[in-house]
KEBA-641152 format. One line per 5 residues: number of its first residue (from 1); their letters; for each residue y, z, x of N, C-alpha, C. Coordinates in Angstrom, 1 decimal. Atoms other than C-alpha are relative to their C-alpha. Layout:
% residues N
NUM = a = Y Z X Y Z X Y Z X  ...
This chain:
% residues 107
1 = mkikk = 1.4 0.2 -0.2 9.2 1.2 -8.1 -0.8 1.2 -0.6  0.9 -1.0 0.6 6.3 2.9 -9.9 -1.1 0.6 0.8  1.1 -0.5 -0.8 4.0 3.4 -7.0 0.8 0.7 1.2  -0.7 -0.8 -1.0 5.0 6.1 -4.5 -1.1 0.4 1.1  0.9 -0.5 -1.1 3.6 7.6 -1.2 -0.9 1.0 -0.5
6 = ndtie = 1.1 -0.9 0.2 0.4 9.5 -1.4 -0.7 -0.2 -1.4  0.8 0.4 1.3 -0.7 7.9 -4.8 -1.3 -0.7 0.4  1.2 0.7 -0.2 -4.2 6.7 -5.0 0.1 -1.3 -0.9  -0.2 1.3 0.7 -4.3 3.0 -6.0 -1.4 -0.8 0.2  1.0 0.9 0.0 -6.9 0.3 -6.6 0.6 -1.4 0.1
11 = vttgk = -0.5 1.4 -0.2 -6.4 -3.3 -5.3 -0.6 -0.9 -1.2  0.5 0.9 1.1 -6.7 -5.9 -8.3 -0.2 -1.4 0.4  0.2 1.5 -0.4 -6.7 -9.3 -6.5 -0.1 0.0 1.4  0.1 0.4 -1.4 -7.5 -10.9 -3.3 -1.4 0.5 0.7  1.3 -0.2 -0.8 -10.3 -10.3 -0.6 -0.2 1.5 0.0
16 = nrgkr = 0.3 -1.3 0.0 -9.9 -6.5 -1.0 -0.1 0.6 -1.4  0.0 -0.2 1.5 -10.3 -6.5 -4.9 -1.1 1.2 -0.1  0.9 -1.1 0.2 -11.8 -3.1 -5.9 0.0 1.1 0.9  -0.1 -1.1 -1.0 -11.0 -1.1 -2.9 1.1 0.9 -0.4  -0.9 -1.1 0.5 -9.3 2.2 -3.5 0.6 0.7 1.4
21 = gkvlr = -0.5 -0.7 -1.2 -7.0 4.1 -0.9 1.4 0.7 -0.4  -1.3 -0.9 0.1 -3.9 6.4 -0.5 1.1 -1.0 0.6  -1.2 0.7 -0.4 -0.5 4.8 -0.2 0.6 0.8 1.2  -0.6 -0.6 -1.1 0.9 5.5 3.3 1.4 -0.3 0.2  -1.5 0.4 -0.1 4.2 3.7 3.1 0.2 -0.9 -1.2
26 = vytet = -0.6 1.0 1.1 6.3 1.9 0.3 1.2 -0.7 0.7  -1.2 0.7 -0.5 8.6 -0.9 1.6 0.6 -0.5 -1.3  -0.8 0.3 1.3 11.1 -1.2 -1.3 0.7 -1.4 0.1  -0.7 1.2 0.0 13.0 -4.2 0.1 -0.9 -1.2 -0.1  0.9 1.2 0.3 9.9 -6.4 0.2 -0.9 0.1 -1.0
31 = ervlv = 0.9 -0.3 1.1 8.1 -4.8 -2.7 -1.5 0.0 0.4  1.3 0.0 -0.7 5.0 -4.1 -0.4 -0.5 1.5 0.1  0.5 -1.4 -0.4 2.8 -1.0 0.1 -1.0 -0.1 1.0  1.0 -0.2 -1.0 0.7 0.1 3.0 -1.0 1.0 -0.4  1.1 -0.7 0.7 -2.7 1.4 1.8 -1.1 0.3 1.1
36 = egvni = 0.9 -0.5 -0.9 -5.1 3.4 3.9 -1.5 -0.8 -0.1  1.3 0.7 -0.1 -8.2 1.3 4.8 -0.2 -1.3 -0.8  0.0 1.3 0.7 -7.2 -1.8 2.8 0.9 -1.0 0.8  -0.7 1.2 -0.7 -6.1 -5.2 4.2 0.0 0.2 1.5  0.0 -0.2 -1.5 -7.3 -4.5 7.8 0.1 -1.4 0.6
41 = qkkhe = -0.4 1.2 -0.8 -5.9 -7.2 10.2 -0.6 0.3 1.5  0.4 -0.1 -1.4 -7.4 -7.8 13.7 1.1 -0.7 0.8  -0.9 0.5 -1.0 -5.0 -8.4 16.7 -0.4 -0.1 1.3  0.4 0.2 -1.3 -5.8 -9.7 20.1 1.1 0.5 0.8  -1.0 -0.5 -0.9 -3.9 -7.7 22.7 -0.3 -0.1 1.5
46 = rpsqk = 0.4 0.1 -1.3 -3.7 -8.3 26.4 0.3 1.3 0.6  -0.3 -1.3 -0.6 -3.7 -5.4 28.8 1.5 0.2 0.4  -1.5 -0.3 -0.3 -0.3 -3.6 29.2 0.0 1.4 0.6  -0.1 -1.4 -0.4 1.0 -0.2 30.4 -0.6 0.9 -1.1  0.6 -0.9 1.1 0.2 1.4 27.0 -1.4 -0.2 -0.2
51 = nqqgg = 1.4 0.4 0.2 -3.1 -0.4 26.4 -0.6 -0.6 1.3  0.6 0.5 -1.4 -4.8 -0.7 29.9 -1.2 -1.0 -0.3  1.3 0.7 0.1 -8.1 -2.0 28.5 0.4 -1.4 -0.8  -0.3 1.3 0.9 -6.5 -4.7 26.0 -1.2 0.0 -1.1  1.1 0.2 1.1 -9.0 -6.2 23.5 0.5 -0.3 -1.4
56 = itqke = -0.4 0.3 1.6 -9.0 -6.5 19.6 0.3 1.4 -0.5  -0.3 -1.3 0.9 -7.3 -3.7 17.7 0.0 -0.4 -1.5  0.0 0.2 1.6 -7.4 -3.3 13.9 1.0 1.1 -0.6  -1.0 -0.9 0.7 -4.5 -1.9 11.7 0.1 -0.5 -1.5  -0.3 0.3 1.3 -3.6 -2.0 8.1 1.2 -0.9 -0.2
61 = apihi = -1.3 0.7 0.3 -1.1 -4.6 6.8 0.4 0.2 -1.3  -0.6 -0.3 1.3 1.2 -4.3 3.8 -0.5 -1.0 -1.0  0.4 0.9 1.0 0.1 -5.8 0.5 1.0 0.0 -1.1  -1.0 0.0 1.1 2.3 -6.8 -2.5 -0.2 0.9 -1.1  0.1 -1.1 1.0 2.9 -4.2 -5.1 -0.5 -0.5 -1.3
66 = snvml = 0.6 0.5 1.2 1.8 -6.6 -7.9 -1.4 -0.1 0.1  1.4 0.2 -0.1 -1.6 -6.7 -6.6 -0.8 1.4 0.2  0.7 -1.3 0.1 -2.3 -2.9 -6.9 0.4 0.7 -1.2  -0.3 -0.9 1.1 -2.6 -0.5 -9.7 -0.4 1.4 0.3  0.2 -1.5 -0.2 -2.5 3.3 -9.9 -1.3 0.3 -0.5
71 = vdpkt = 1.3 -0.6 0.6 -5.7 5.2 -10.5 0.3 1.1 -0.9  -0.3 -1.1 1.0 -5.5 7.6 -13.5 -0.6 1.3 0.6  0.6 -1.1 -0.5 -5.9 11.1 -12.3 -1.0 0.7 -0.9  0.9 -0.8 1.0 -7.8 12.2 -15.4 -1.3 -0.8 -0.1  1.1 0.8 0.3 -10.2 9.2 -16.0 -0.6 -0.6 1.3
76 = gertr = 0.3 0.6 -1.2 -10.4 7.7 -12.5 -0.1 -1.5 0.0  0.0 1.4 0.2 -9.8 4.3 -13.9 1.5 -0.5 0.3  -1.4 0.6 -0.2 -6.9 1.8 -13.2 0.9 0.2 -1.2  -0.9 -0.1 1.0 -3.9 2.3 -15.3 1.4 -0.5 0.2  -1.4 0.3 -0.3 -0.2 1.3 -15.8 0.8 1.3 0.1
81 = vgkrg = -0.7 -1.1 -0.3 2.5 3.6 -15.1 1.2 0.1 -1.0  -1.3 -0.2 0.8 5.4 4.9 -17.5 0.8 1.1 0.4  -0.8 -1.2 -0.3 8.2 7.2 -17.4 0.5 0.6 -1.3  -0.5 -0.6 1.2 9.2 9.7 -19.9 0.9 1.3 0.4  -0.8 -1.0 -0.1 11.9 12.3 -20.3 -0.6 1.4 -0.5
86 = vqaas = 0.5 -1.4 0.4 10.9 16.1 -20.2 1.1 0.9 0.3  -0.9 -1.0 -0.2 13.0 19.0 -20.8 -0.4 1.0 1.0  0.1 -1.0 -1.1 13.3 21.3 -17.8 0.3 1.3 -0.5  -0.2 -1.5 0.3 13.4 25.1 -17.9 1.5 0.2 -0.1  -1.5 -0.3 -0.1 17.2 24.9 -17.2 0.7 -0.8 -1.1
91 = gklrf = -0.7 0.8 1.1 17.8 22.6 -20.2 0.3 -1.4 0.4  -0.6 1.4 -0.6 18.4 19.5 -18.0 -1.2 -0.9 -0.4  1.0 1.1 0.4 16.4 16.3 -18.9 -0.3 -0.6 1.4  0.4 0.6 -1.2 14.3 15.1 -16.0 -1.1 -1.0 -0.3  0.9 1.0 0.3 11.9 12.2 -15.9 -1.3 0.2 1.0
96 = erfak = 1.4 -0.1 -0.8 8.1 12.2 -14.9 -0.7 -1.2 -0.2  0.9 1.1 0.1 5.6 9.4 -14.3 -1.1 0.4 -0.7  1.3 -0.3 0.7 2.6 9.3 -16.6 -0.9 -1.2 0.0  1.0 1.1 0.2 -0.6 7.2 -16.9 -0.1 -0.4 -1.4  0.0 0.6 1.3 -0.5 5.0 -19.9 -1.3 0.2 -0.7
101 = rsgea = 1.5 0.0 0.5 -4.3 5.1 -20.3 -0.3 1.4 -0.6  0.4 -1.3 0.4 -4.7 8.8 -20.6 1.3 1.0 -0.6  -1.1 -0.8 0.3 -1.1 10.2 -21.0 0.2 1.1 0.9  0.0 -1.2 -0.9 -1.7 12.5 -18.1 1.3 -0.3 1.0  -1.1 0.0 -0.9 1.4 13.4 -15.9 -0.4 -0.3 1.4
106 = ia = 0.4 0.1 -1.3 1.2 12.1 -12.4 1.0 0.7 1.0  -0.8 -0.9 -0.9 2.3 14.5 -9.7 0.5 -0.7 1.2
């Protein structure tokens, strides 16, 4: 997967289109991501030992990875992600992610 935890993404489709947020968790098995402040779902809960009051709670729900794009760290626009080999100081080849729009490396 090209999207990782703590990346800033933008939603490309659906009711949350245009919203941006930080990735909180990546579910690799189902190809979904949990994004902060995006895809808020309401849940009706009855009173219990944990939640004495009960009522309506809100939390983020995962959204499919095909519906999000990474935000370019240089320009602040949506971009695709690529991988390229970089020679490390030890002489070993390691791979880094980069934004295809600007060519900037993604930390």
